[in-house]
py3Dmol code that shows the C-alpha trace and the ligand (Angstrom):
import py3Dmol

protein = """\
ATOM      1  CA  MET A   1      10.846 -34.958  20.505  1.00  0.00           C
ATOM      2  CA  THR A   2       9.347 -31.550  21.345  1.00  0.00           C
ATOM      3  CA  GLY A   3       6.506 -30.160  23.505  1.00  0.00           C
ATOM      4  CA  ASP A   4       5.262 -32.055  26.531  1.00  0.00           C
ATOM      5  CA  PRO A   5       4.299 -35.544  25.311  1.00  0.00           C
ATOM      6  CA  THR A   6       3.852 -37.143  28.740  1.00  0.00           C
ATOM      7  CA  GLY A   7       2.070 -34.176  30.355  1.00  0.00           C
ATOM      8  CA  ALA A   8       4.740 -34.100  33.076  1.00  0.00           C
ATOM      9  CA  GLY A   9       5.760 -30.505  32.267  1.00  0.00           C
ATOM     10  CA  ARG A  10       8.946 -31.378  30.350  1.00  0.00           C
ATOM     11  CA  PRO A  11       9.754 -32.343  26.788  1.00  0.00           C
ATOM     12  CA  GLY A  12      11.737 -35.512  27.578  1.00  0.00           C
ATOM     13  CA  CYS A  13      10.685 -38.835  28.966  1.00  0.00           C
ATOM     14  CA  PHE A  14      11.949 -40.487  32.162  1.00  0.00           C
ATOM     15  CA  ILE A  15      11.901 -44.297  32.453  1.00  0.00           C
ATOM     16  CA  THR A  16      13.322 -46.135  35.459  1.00  0.00           C
ATOM     17  CA  PHE A  17      14.212 -49.819  35.832  1.00  0.00           C
ATOM     18  CA  GLU A  18      13.802 -51.415  39.253  1.00  0.00           C
ATOM     19  CA  GLY A  19      13.992 -54.863  40.817  1.00  0.00           C
ATOM     20  CA  GLY A  20      16.169 -57.115  42.941  1.00  0.00           C
ATOM     21  CA  GLU A  21      19.814 -58.082  42.478  1.00  0.00           C
ATOM     22  CA  GLY A  22      20.707 -59.616  39.111  1.00  0.00           C
ATOM     23  CA  ALA A  23      17.205 -59.083  37.691  1.00  0.00           C
ATOM     24  CA  GLY A  24      18.704 -58.020  34.343  1.00  0.00           C
ATOM     25  CA  LYS A  25      18.227 -54.245  34.525  1.00  0.00           C
ATOM     26  CA  SER A  26      21.589 -53.310  32.977  1.00  0.00           C
ATOM     27  CA  THR A  27      21.107 -55.879  30.199  1.00  0.00           C
ATOM     28  CA  GLN A  28      17.622 -54.606  29.376  1.00  0.00           C
ATOM     29  CA  ILE A  29      18.461 -50.895  29.560  1.00  0.00           C
ATOM     30  CA  ALA A  30      21.105 -51.427  26.878  1.00  0.00           C
ATOM     31  CA  ARG A  31      18.587 -53.254  24.699  1.00  0.00           C
ATOM     32  CA  LEU A  32      15.789 -50.697  25.070  1.00  0.00           C
ATOM     33  CA  ALA A  33      18.246 -47.853  24.449  1.00  0.00           C
ATOM     34  CA  ALA A  34      19.424 -49.482  21.215  1.00  0.00           C
ATOM     35  CA  SER A  35      15.867 -50.061  20.064  1.00  0.00           C
ATOM     36  CA  LEU A  36      14.730 -46.464  20.828  1.00  0.00           C
ATOM     37  CA  ARG A  37      17.870 -44.977  19.261  1.00  0.00           C
ATOM     38  CA  ALA A  38      17.425 -46.979  16.093  1.00  0.00           C
ATOM     39  CA  GLY A  39      13.811 -45.941  15.500  1.00  0.00           C
ATOM     40  CA  ALA A  40      11.264 -47.994  13.629  1.00  0.00           C
ATOM     41  CA  ASP A  41      13.454 -48.743  10.622  1.00  0.00           C
ATOM     42  CA  GLY A  42      16.681 -49.479  12.493  1.00  0.00           C
ATOM     43  CA  ARG A  43      18.206 -46.169  11.350  1.00  0.00           C
ATOM     44  CA  ALA A  44      20.647 -44.813  13.961  1.00  0.00           C
ATOM     45  CA  GLY A  45      20.153 -41.379  15.536  1.00  0.00           C
ATOM     46  CA  ALA A  46      16.343 -41.237  15.445  1.00  0.00           C
ATOM     47  CA  ARG A  47      16.156 -40.198  19.108  1.00  0.00           C
ATOM     48  CA  GLU A  48      18.495 -39.026  21.889  1.00  0.00           C
ATOM     49  CA  VAL A  49      18.559 -41.650  24.626  1.00  0.00           C
ATOM     50  CA  VAL A  50      20.587 -41.150  27.811  1.00  0.00           C
ATOM     51  CA  THR A  51      21.364 -44.234  29.908  1.00  0.00           C
ATOM     52  CA  THR A  52      22.384 -43.789  33.513  1.00  0.00           C
ATOM     53  CA  ARG A  53      22.303 -45.504  36.898  1.00  0.00           C
ATOM     54  CA  GLU A  54      21.844 -45.036  40.624  1.00  0.00           C
ATOM     55  CA  PRO A  55      23.602 -44.735  42.874  1.00  0.00           C
ATOM     56  CA  GLY A  56      25.868 -42.814  40.526  1.00  0.00           C
ATOM     57  CA  GLY A  57      25.309 -41.317  37.085  1.00  0.00           C
ATOM     58  CA  SER A  58      27.379 -38.161  37.710  1.00  0.00           C
ATOM     59  CA  PRO A  59      31.024 -37.868  38.820  1.00  0.00           C
ATOM     60  CA  ARG A  60      30.128 -36.738  42.371  1.00  0.00           C
ATOM     61  CA  ALA A  61      27.356 -39.332  42.737  1.00  0.00           C
ATOM     62  CA  GLU A  62      29.731 -42.066  41.520  1.00  0.00           C
ATOM     63  CA  ARG A  63      32.040 -41.215  44.422  1.00  0.00           C
ATOM     64  CA  ILE A  64      29.152 -41.727  46.861  1.00  0.00           C
ATOM     65  CA  ARG A  65      28.325 -45.011  45.062  1.00  0.00           C
ATOM     66  CA  SER A  66      31.828 -46.374  45.664  1.00  0.00           C
ATOM     67  CA  ALA A  67      31.602 -45.556  49.355  1.00  0.00           C
ATOM     68  CA  VAL A  68      28.098 -46.953  49.964  1.00  0.00           C
ATOM     69  CA  LEU A  69      28.589 -50.172  47.979  1.00  0.00           C
ATOM     70  CA  SER A  70      31.889 -50.827  49.759  1.00  0.00           C
ATOM     71  CA  GLY A  71      29.840 -51.168  52.961  1.00  0.00           C
ATOM     72  CA  VAL A  72      31.682 -48.365  54.756  1.00  0.00           C
ATOM     73  CA  ALA A  73      28.376 -46.655  55.681  1.00  0.00           C
ATOM     74  CA  LYS A  74      26.612 -49.828  56.886  1.00  0.00           C
ATOM     75  CA  PRO A  75      27.511 -49.288  60.571  1.00  0.00           C
ATOM     76  CA  TYR A  76      25.699 -45.913  60.479  1.00  0.00           C
ATOM     77  CA  GLY A  77      22.429 -47.721  59.696  1.00  0.00           C
ATOM     78  CA  PRO A  78      19.835 -47.721  56.883  1.00  0.00           C
ATOM     79  CA  PHE A  79      18.639 -44.144  57.492  1.00  0.00           C
ATOM     80  CA  ALA A  80      22.165 -42.767  57.083  1.00  0.00           C
ATOM     81  CA  GLU A  81      22.534 -44.872  53.918  1.00  0.00           C
ATOM     82  CA  ALA A  82      19.220 -43.418  52.655  1.00  0.00           C
ATOM     83  CA  LEU A  83      20.664 -39.922  53.187  1.00  0.00           C
ATOM     84  CA  LEU A  84      23.755 -40.863  51.163  1.00  0.00           C
ATOM     85  CA  PHE A  85      21.617 -42.257  48.317  1.00  0.00           C
ATOM     86  CA  ALA A  86      19.581 -39.025  48.478  1.00  0.00           C
ATOM     87  CA  ALA A  87      22.730 -36.869  48.288  1.00  0.00           C
ATOM     88  CA  ALA A  88      23.887 -38.828  45.232  1.00  0.00           C
ATOM     89  CA  ARG A  89      20.411 -38.488  43.661  1.00  0.00           C
ATOM     90  CA  LEU A  90      20.346 -34.721  44.242  1.00  0.00           C
ATOM     91  CA  ASP A  91      23.549 -34.291  42.207  1.00  0.00           C
ATOM     92  CA  HIS A  92      22.498 -36.814  39.548  1.00  0.00           C
ATOM     93  CA  LEU A  93      19.168 -35.026  39.030  1.00  0.00           C
ATOM     94  CA  ALA A  94      20.758 -31.575  38.861  1.00  0.00           C
ATOM     95  CA  THR A  95      23.659 -32.406  36.570  1.00  0.00           C
ATOM     96  CA  LEU A  96      22.321 -35.140  34.283  1.00  0.00           C
ATOM     97  CA  ILE A  97      18.657 -36.132  34.549  1.00  0.00           C
ATOM     98  CA  ARG A  98      16.913 -32.722  34.525  1.00  0.00           C
ATOM     99  CA  PRO A  99      19.117 -31.166  31.808  1.00  0.00           C
ATOM    100  CA  SER A 100      18.593 -34.258  29.613  1.00  0.00           C
ATOM    101  CA  LEU A 101      14.807 -34.189  30.087  1.00  0.00           C
ATOM    102  CA  ALA A 102      14.731 -30.435  29.432  1.00  0.00           C
ATOM    103  CA  ARG A 103      16.296 -30.883  25.980  1.00  0.00           C
ATOM    104  CA  GLY A 104      13.850 -33.657  25.103  1.00  0.00           C
ATOM    105  CA  ALA A 105      15.949 -36.801  25.659  1.00  0.00           C
ATOM    106  CA  VAL A 106      14.616 -40.149  26.798  1.00  0.00           C
ATOM    107  CA  VAL A 107      16.387 -40.946  30.087  1.00  0.00           C
ATOM    108  CA  LEU A 108      16.683 -44.629  31.033  1.00  0.00           C
ATOM    109  CA  CYS A 109      17.843 -44.962  34.640  1.00  0.00           C
ATOM    110  CA  ASP A 110      19.000 -48.186  36.341  1.00  0.00           C
ATOM    111  CA  ARG A 111      17.318 -47.788  39.772  1.00  0.00           C
ATOM    112  CA  PHE A 112      15.870 -44.595  41.309  1.00  0.00           C
ATOM    113  CA  GLY A 113      13.652 -43.661  44.263  1.00  0.00           C
ATOM    114  CA  ASP A 114      11.811 -46.996  44.445  1.00  0.00           C
ATOM    115  CA  SER A 115      15.110 -48.670  45.361  1.00  0.00           C
ATOM    116  CA  THR A 116      15.358 -46.416  48.431  1.00  0.00           C
ATOM    117  CA  ARG A 117      11.779 -47.309  49.377  1.00  0.00           C
ATOM    118  CA  ALA A 118      12.479 -51.047  48.954  1.00  0.00           C
ATOM    119  CA  TYR A 119      16.069 -51.395  50.260  1.00  0.00           C
ATOM    120  CA  GLN A 120      16.229 -48.797  53.030  1.00  0.00           C
ATOM    121  CA  GLY A 121      12.457 -48.753  53.717  1.00  0.00           C
ATOM    122  CA  ALA A 122      10.762 -52.153  53.423  1.00  0.00           C
ATOM    123  CA  ALA A 123      13.920 -54.263  53.859  1.00  0.00           C
ATOM    124  CA  GLY A 124      15.965 -51.846  55.988  1.00  0.00           C
ATOM    125  CA  GLY A 125      13.217 -50.674  58.337  1.00  0.00           C
ATOM    126  CA  VAL A 126      13.308 -46.902  57.745  1.00  0.00           C
ATOM    127  CA  GLU A 127       9.839 -45.459  58.295  1.00  0.00           C
ATOM    128  CA  PRO A 128       8.027 -44.910  54.921  1.00  0.00           C
ATOM    129  CA  GLY A 129       6.832 -41.379  55.860  1.00  0.00           C
ATOM    130  CA  THR A 130      10.429 -40.301  56.451  1.00  0.00           C
ATOM    131  CA  LEU A 131      11.507 -41.620  53.047  1.00  0.00           C
ATOM    132  CA  SER A 132       8.504 -39.976  51.320  1.00  0.00           C
ATOM    133  CA  ALA A 133       9.456 -36.627  52.853  1.00  0.00           C
ATOM    134  CA  LEU A 134      13.056 -37.068  51.672  1.00  0.00           C
ATOM    135  CA  GLU A 135      11.842 -38.015  48.187  1.00  0.00           C
ATOM    136  CA  ARG A 136       9.566 -34.943  48.009  1.00  0.00           C
ATOM    137  CA  VAL A 137      12.484 -32.662  48.791  1.00  0.00           C
ATOM    138  CA  VAL A 138      15.100 -34.367  46.588  1.00  0.00           C
ATOM    139  CA  VAL A 139      13.073 -35.538  43.582  1.00  0.00           C
ATOM    140  CA  GLY A 140      10.293 -32.925  43.589  1.00  0.00           C
ATOM    141  CA  PRO A 141       8.366 -33.067  40.303  1.00  0.00           C
ATOM    142  CA  THR A 142      11.018 -35.152  38.478  1.00  0.00           C
ATOM    143  CA  ARG A 143       9.163 -38.403  38.937  1.00  0.00           C
ATOM    144  CA  PRO A 144       9.465 -41.207  36.380  1.00  0.00           C
ATOM    145  CA  ASP A 145       6.890 -41.347  33.567  1.00  0.00           C
ATOM    146  CA  LEU A 146       7.220 -45.131  33.605  1.00  0.00           C
ATOM    147  CA  THR A 147       8.872 -47.604  35.988  1.00  0.00           C
ATOM    148  CA  LEU A 148       9.609 -51.104  34.738  1.00  0.00           C
ATOM    149  CA  ILE A 149       9.859 -53.498  37.676  1.00  0.00           C
ATOM    150  CA  LEU A 150      11.819 -56.592  36.658  1.00  0.00           C
ATOM    151  CA  ASP A 151      10.453 -59.369  38.845  1.00  0.00           C
ATOM    152  CA  LEU A 152      11.951 -62.797  39.533  1.00  0.00           C
ATOM    153  CA  PRO A 153      12.576 -65.047  42.559  1.00  0.00           C
ATOM    154  CA  PRO A 154      15.592 -63.658  44.447  1.00  0.00           C
ATOM    155  CA  GLU A 155      17.337 -67.057  44.368  1.00  0.00           C
ATOM    156  CA  ILE A 156      17.556 -66.793  40.563  1.00  0.00           C
ATOM    157  CA  GLY A 157      18.684 -63.146  40.553  1.00  0.00           C
ATOM    158  CA  LEU A 158      21.328 -63.742  43.216  1.00  0.00           C
ATOM    159  CA  ALA A 159      22.643 -66.792  41.324  1.00  0.00           C
ATOM    160  CA  ARG A 160      22.958 -64.670  38.161  1.00  0.00           C
ATOM    161  CA  ALA A 161      24.712 -61.890  40.093  1.00  0.00           C
ATOM    162  CA  ARG A 162      27.106 -64.380  41.754  1.00  0.00           C
ATOM    163  CA  GLN A 163      27.974 -65.986  38.437  1.00  0.00           C
ATOM    164  CA  ARG A 164      28.720 -62.541  36.963  1.00  0.00           C
ATOM    165  CA  ASP A 165      30.785 -61.570  40.031  1.00  0.00           C
ATOM    166  CA  ARG A 166      32.792 -64.830  39.822  1.00  0.00           C
ATOM    167  CA  ALA A 167      33.534 -64.206  36.148  1.00  0.00           C
ATOM    168  CA  ALA A 168      34.784 -60.726  37.092  1.00  0.00           C
ATOM    169  CA  ALA A 169      36.815 -62.162  40.011  1.00  0.00           C
ATOM    170  CA  ARG A 170      35.094 -60.021  42.646  1.00  0.00           C
ATOM    171  CA  GLY A 171      32.964 -60.676  45.728  1.00  0.00           C
ATOM    172  CA  PRO A 172      29.373 -59.608  46.521  1.00  0.00           C
ATOM    173  CA  ASP A 173      28.759 -55.908  47.282  1.00  0.00           C
ATOM    174  CA  ARG A 174      27.124 -54.426  50.394  1.00  0.00           C
ATOM    175  CA  PHE A 175      23.556 -55.462  49.465  1.00  0.00           C
ATOM    176  CA  GLU A 176      24.192 -58.678  47.503  1.00  0.00           C
ATOM    177  CA  ALA A 177      25.765 -60.016  50.711  1.00  0.00           C
ATOM    178  CA  GLU A 178      22.490 -59.690  52.701  1.00  0.00           C
ATOM    179  CA  ALA A 179      20.564 -62.855  53.712  1.00  0.00           C
ATOM    180  CA  LEU A 180      17.850 -64.360  51.492  1.00  0.00           C
ATOM    181  CA  GLY A 181      15.078 -62.991  53.751  1.00  0.00           C
ATOM    182  CA  PHE A 182      16.245 -59.426  52.968  1.00  0.00           C
ATOM    183  CA  HIS A 183      15.968 -60.131  49.228  1.00  0.00           C
ATOM    184  CA  GLN A 184      12.528 -61.713  49.663  1.00  0.00           C
ATOM    185  CA  ARG A 185      11.336 -58.538  51.440  1.00  0.00           C
ATOM    186  CA  LEU A 186      12.730 -56.506  48.530  1.00  0.00           C
ATOM    187  CA  ARG A 187      10.757 -58.492  45.978  1.00  0.00           C
ATOM    188  CA  ALA A 188       7.535 -58.076  47.976  1.00  0.00           C
ATOM    189  CA  ALA A 189       8.248 -54.343  48.342  1.00  0.00           C
ATOM    190  CA  PHE A 190       8.716 -53.759  44.602  1.00  0.00           C
ATOM    191  CA  LEU A 191       5.491 -55.661  43.859  1.00  0.00           C
ATOM    192  CA  ALA A 192       3.656 -53.606  46.503  1.00  0.00           C
ATOM    193  CA  ILE A 193       4.928 -50.362  44.928  1.00  0.00           C
ATOM    194  CA  ALA A 194       3.675 -51.572  41.523  1.00  0.00           C
ATOM    195  CA  ALA A 195       0.273 -52.462  42.991  1.00  0.00           C
ATOM    196  CA  ALA A 196      -0.006 -49.070  44.708  1.00  0.00           C
ATOM    197  CA  GLU A 197       0.982 -47.075  41.592  1.00  0.00           C
ATOM    198  CA  PRO A 198      -0.310 -49.008  38.576  1.00  0.00           C
ATOM    199  CA  ALA A 199      -0.393 -45.948  36.297  1.00  0.00           C
ATOM    200  CA  ARG A 200       3.380 -45.462  36.679  1.00  0.00           C
ATOM    201  CA  CYS A 201       4.618 -49.035  37.138  1.00  0.00           C
ATOM    202  CA  ALA A 202       4.631 -52.117  34.920  1.00  0.00           C
ATOM    203  CA  VAL A 203       5.779 -55.471  36.303  1.00  0.00           C
ATOM    204  CA  ILE A 204       7.892 -57.470  33.843  1.00  0.00           C
ATOM    205  CA  ASP A 205       8.511 -61.210  34.304  1.00  0.00           C
ATOM    206  CA  ALA A 206      12.326 -61.301  34.269  1.00  0.00           C
ATOM    207  CA  GLN A 207      12.738 -65.106  34.347  1.00  0.00           C
ATOM    208  CA  GLY A 208      12.713 -65.669  30.581  1.00  0.00           C
ATOM    209  CA  SER A 209      15.588 -65.320  28.138  1.00  0.00           C
ATOM    210  CA  PRO A 210      17.009 -61.816  27.518  1.00  0.00           C
ATOM    211  CA  ASP A 211      15.105 -61.739  24.182  1.00  0.00           C
ATOM    212  CA  THR A 212      11.790 -62.640  25.850  1.00  0.00           C
ATOM    213  CA  VAL A 213      12.245 -60.010  28.558  1.00  0.00           C
ATOM    214  CA  ALA A 214      13.251 -57.373  25.978  1.00  0.00           C
ATOM    215  CA  ALA A 215      10.086 -58.085  23.977  1.00  0.00           C
ATOM    216  CA  ALA A 216       7.902 -57.718  27.104  1.00  0.00           C
ATOM    217  CA  ILE A 217       9.595 -54.397  27.877  1.00  0.00           C
ATOM    218  CA  ARG A 218       9.072 -53.043  24.362  1.00  0.00           C
ATOM    219  CA  GLU A 219       5.406 -54.048  24.612  1.00  0.00           C
ATOM    220  CA  ALA A 220       5.006 -52.247  27.957  1.00  0.00           C
ATOM    221  CA  VAL A 221       6.697 -49.099  26.611  1.00  0.00           C
ATOM    222  CA  ALA A 222       4.498 -49.120  23.508  1.00  0.00           C
ATOM    223  CA  ALA A 223       1.360 -49.524  25.641  1.00  0.00           C
ATOM    224  CA  ARG A 224       2.273 -46.903  28.283  1.00  0.00           C
ATOM    225  CA  LEU A 225       4.199 -44.359  26.201  1.00  0.00           C
ATOM    226  CA  PRO A 226       2.893 -44.748  22.647  1.00  0.00           C
ATOM    227  CA  HIS A 227       4.410 -41.403  21.562  1.00  0.00           C
ATOM    228  CA  LEU A 228       7.887 -42.937  21.932  1.00  0.00           C
ATOM    229  CA  VAL A 229       7.039 -45.661  19.447  1.00  0.00           C
ATOM    230  CA  ARG A 230       5.059 -43.256  17.215  1.00  0.00           C
ATOM    231  CA  GLY A 231       8.014 -40.849  17.333  1.00  0.00           C
ATOM    232  CA  ALA A 232      10.287 -43.615  16.120  1.00  0.00           C
ATOM    233  CA  ALA A 233       7.888 -44.434  13.297  1.00  0.00           C
ATOM    234  CA  ASP A 234       7.602 -40.726  12.340  1.00  0.00           C
ATOM    235  CA  ALA A 235      11.388 -40.480  12.252  1.00  0.00           C
ATOM    236  CA  ALA A 236      11.594 -43.434   9.871  1.00  0.00           C
TER     237      ALA A 236
END
"""
ligand_1 = """\
55
LIG
N 20.493 -49.290 46.271
C 20.392 -48.450 45.188
C 19.880 -48.970 47.483
O 19.998 -49.720 48.452
N 19.130 -47.814 47.571
C 19.002 -46.942 46.514
O 18.330 -45.898 46.640
C 19.660 -47.284 45.279
C 19.542 -46.360 44.087
C 23.367 -50.915 43.436
C 22.977 -51.334 44.821
O 22.536 -50.214 45.548
C 21.304 -50.512 46.173
C 20.691 -51.596 45.326
C 21.871 -52.363 44.813
O 22.197 -53.379 45.735
P 24.400 -52.289 41.477
O 25.746 -52.865 41.292
O 24.006 -51.184 40.575
O 24.248 -51.865 42.978
O 23.435 -53.523 41.483
P 22.086 -53.813 40.792
O 21.347 -52.561 40.453
O 21.370 -54.830 41.608
O 22.494 -54.411 39.416
P 23.095 -55.759 39.075
O 24.232 -55.372 38.180
O 23.417 -56.638 40.224
O 21.954 -56.494 38.316
P 21.132 -56.113 37.044
O 21.602 -54.891 36.374
O 19.717 -56.185 37.417
O 21.434 -57.383 36.114
P 22.441 -57.551 34.866
O 21.803 -57.097 33.645
O 23.766 -57.037 35.249
O 22.455 -59.140 34.835
C 23.081 -59.905 35.852
C 23.690 -61.163 35.204
O 22.647 -61.972 34.681
C 22.757 -62.127 33.275
C 23.697 -61.035 32.803
O 24.418 -61.400 31.650
C 24.600 -60.840 34.009
O 25.656 -61.767 33.999
N 21.406 -61.998 32.727
C 20.623 -63.054 32.436
N 20.814 -64.377 32.540
C 19.782 -65.180 32.176
N 18.587 -64.706 31.712
C 18.363 -63.379 31.580
N 17.177 -62.944 31.136
C 19.409 -62.492 31.970
N 19.506 -61.145 31.998
C 20.733 -60.860 32.477
"""
view = py3Dmol.view(width=600, height=400)
view.addModel(protein, "pdb")
view.setStyle({"model": 0}, {"cartoon": {"style": "trace"}})
view.addModel(ligand_1, "xyz")
view.setStyle({"model": 1}, {"stick": {}})
view.zoomTo()
view.show()
């Protein structure tokens, strides 16, 4: 992919996945990555796709992830946690996301700035203006071209996450352990973000089977970023 297909001043394309706990983001990122990499005819190598996650995605940011998700920063409060997520994001953007976009890759990121707005802002109580200022400084122009918000009742997402955690013989992390009301505020916050920024965000019903959700995501990508699908067809 060359030029500036999204008009965002860079050759690559930045897609973020957002939503509550256990919504299926990791599952669906792997599926979309495979489908974009394969191209229209299933031939491997048609497009460079980078998959990554937040917090984390770079060695230094992964160290911050371990600390925050362990709950060690919880006593400092949601604003301090927002600063830690921002520090991780700064490194992730500088070392992975921006270089990948600059060489024309499609970057698929599991959570990004909307998670700070929802978790530390709407659910955690940090003032939105403060978080917007932080986002302006840290993210600057590297905003997502498309954000897929995987929506489902938090009871279902938490049950999925708990089942996965049990299978892996581990307990809930810092945020999974919050009360149901916290997760209900998160869901409302993600839907409010989508309503406020409809050009960037697409809400995906995440209650169906993995195949049904994957099909809805491919449809949204084709509708919002047709050059990605066209590019795959051209490469075929
Ligand atoms: N956070 C993050 C902040 O507070 N502020 C920030 O700024 C940022 C960036 C990250 C935590 O950090 C917080 C938010 C999070 O609490 P994490 O471990 O990355 O922690 O957690 P999540 O992003 O929530 O990811 P999860 O791994 O919990 O959930 P996913 O990725 O949404 O779901 P996935 O794909 O792992 O699926 C969960 C289980 O459900 C099954 C899967 O097989 C898996 O077992 N599943 C389905 N089952 C039935 N039907 C489907 N359609 C299914 N899809 C998946």
